[in-house]
C-alpha positions as CSV (number, residue, x, y, z in Angstrom):
1,M,238.9,-150.9,-43.7
2,E,238.0,-153.1,-46.4
3,T,239.9,-153.2,-49.7
4,T,239.3,-151.1,-52.6
5,S,238.3,-154.3,-54.9
6,S,236.2,-155.2,-52.4
7,M,234.9,-151.3,-51.5
8,T,231.4,-150.6,-54.0
9,S,230.4,-147.4,-54.6
10,L,226.7,-146.7,-53.5
11,M,226.0,-146.2,-57.8
12,E,227.0,-150.3,-57.9
13,R,224.6,-151.0,-54.8
14,I,221.3,-148.4,-55.8
15,S,219.9,-148.1,-59.7
16,E,220.1,-144.5,-61.4
17,E,216.3,-144.1,-61.0
18,E,216.6,-145.0,-57.0
19,L,219.5,-142.0,-56.9
20,N,217.5,-139.8,-58.6
21,K,215.0,-140.6,-56.9
22,A,216.7,-140.0,-53.7
23,S,217.7,-136.9,-54.4
24,N,214.4,-134.9,-55.1
25,I,212.7,-136.7,-51.8
26,L,216.0,-134.8,-50.0
27,K,215.5,-131.3,-52.6
28,V,212.6,-131.3,-51.0
29,I,212.9,-131.7,-46.8
30,A,216.0,-129.0,-47.4
31,H,214.2,-126.3,-45.8
32,P,213.7,-125.0,-42.5
33,V,210.4,-125.4,-42.4
34,R,210.2,-129.6,-43.5
35,M,213.4,-130.8,-41.9
36,C,210.6,-129.0,-38.4
37,I,207.4,-130.7,-39.8
38,V,208.8,-133.9,-40.4
39,D,210.3,-133.7,-37.2
40,L,207.1,-132.9,-35.1
41,L,206.1,-135.9,-37.1
42,R,207.9,-138.1,-35.7
43,D,207.0,-136.9,-32.0
44,N,202.7,-136.5,-32.1
45,N,202.8,-139.3,-35.3
46,R,199.8,-137.1,-36.8
47,L,199.4,-133.9,-36.8
48,S,196.5,-131.2,-37.8
49,V,197.4,-128.7,-40.5
50,V,195.8,-126.3,-37.5
51,E,198.2,-127.6,-35.8
52,L,200.5,-127.2,-37.3
53,Q,200.1,-124.4,-37.9
54,G,200.3,-123.3,-34.4
55,L,203.3,-124.9,-33.7
56,L,206.0,-123.5,-36.3
57,N,203.9,-120.1,-36.5
58,L,203.1,-120.3,-39.7
59,E,200.0,-118.6,-42.0
60,Q,197.4,-121.5,-43.6
61,P,199.1,-120.6,-47.3
62,I,202.4,-121.0,-46.3
63,A,202.0,-124.4,-44.6
64,S,199.2,-125.8,-47.0
65,Q,202.1,-125.0,-50.0
66,H,204.7,-127.3,-47.5
67,L,202.2,-130.1,-46.9
68,T,201.0,-130.3,-50.0
69,L,204.8,-130.4,-51.6
70,M,205.5,-133.2,-49.1
71,Q,202.4,-135.3,-50.3
72,D,202.9,-134.5,-53.6
73,K,206.3,-136.4,-53.4
74,G,204.9,-139.0,-51.5
75,I,206.8,-137.5,-48.2
76,L,203.1,-137.1,-46.3
77,R,199.9,-139.1,-46.6
78,S,197.1,-137.4,-45.5
79,E,193.5,-137.7,-43.9
80,R,189.9,-135.6,-43.4
81,V,189.0,-136.0,-40.6
82,G,185.4,-134.0,-40.8
83,K,187.2,-130.5,-41.9
84,N,190.2,-131.6,-40.6
85,R,193.2,-132.7,-41.8
86,F,195.4,-134.7,-40.7
87,Y,199.3,-135.3,-41.8
88,S,201.4,-137.8,-40.8
89,L,204.6,-139.0,-42.8
90,A,204.3,-141.7,-45.1
91,K,208.4,-142.3,-45.5
92,T,209.8,-143.0,-41.3
93,D,212.5,-142.6,-42.0
94,L,213.5,-139.7,-42.9
95,T,213.4,-138.8,-39.7
96,R,216.9,-140.2,-39.3
97,V,218.0,-137.6,-41.9
98,V,216.7,-135.3,-39.5
99,D,218.8,-136.6,-36.8
100,C,222.0,-137.2,-38.5
101,I,221.7,-133.6,-39.4
102,E,221.5,-132.8,-36.0
103,H,223.2,-134.2,-34.7
104,C,226.5,-133.2,-37.6
105,L,225.9,-130.0,-36.4
106,G,225.7,-130.6,-32.7
107,G,222.7,-131.0,-31.7
108,S,221.4,-132.7,-28.8
109,K,219.9,-135.5,-30.2
């Protein structure tokens, strides 16, 4: 174990601005539907709004609200192909947060 003098706090390693940014991202994904979106996009790489609606059993307006918020916060990126809009993770490391939550709760991953 390190001694107190050699340990540094998170606030010493990461700027306050970056900590606030991280906090805001965590607030956005701290919703069951949005955690599922992160997990689905990790496993599928890219999904359309229609595919996400079906997988999550959501109505289109609800799915769009979640996806828009996540895109606005830089968590997702979107691409229009013809009439379809596809979403993918812009911040793929967020899958580790979902893994950590699942692990802490005794999940299988």
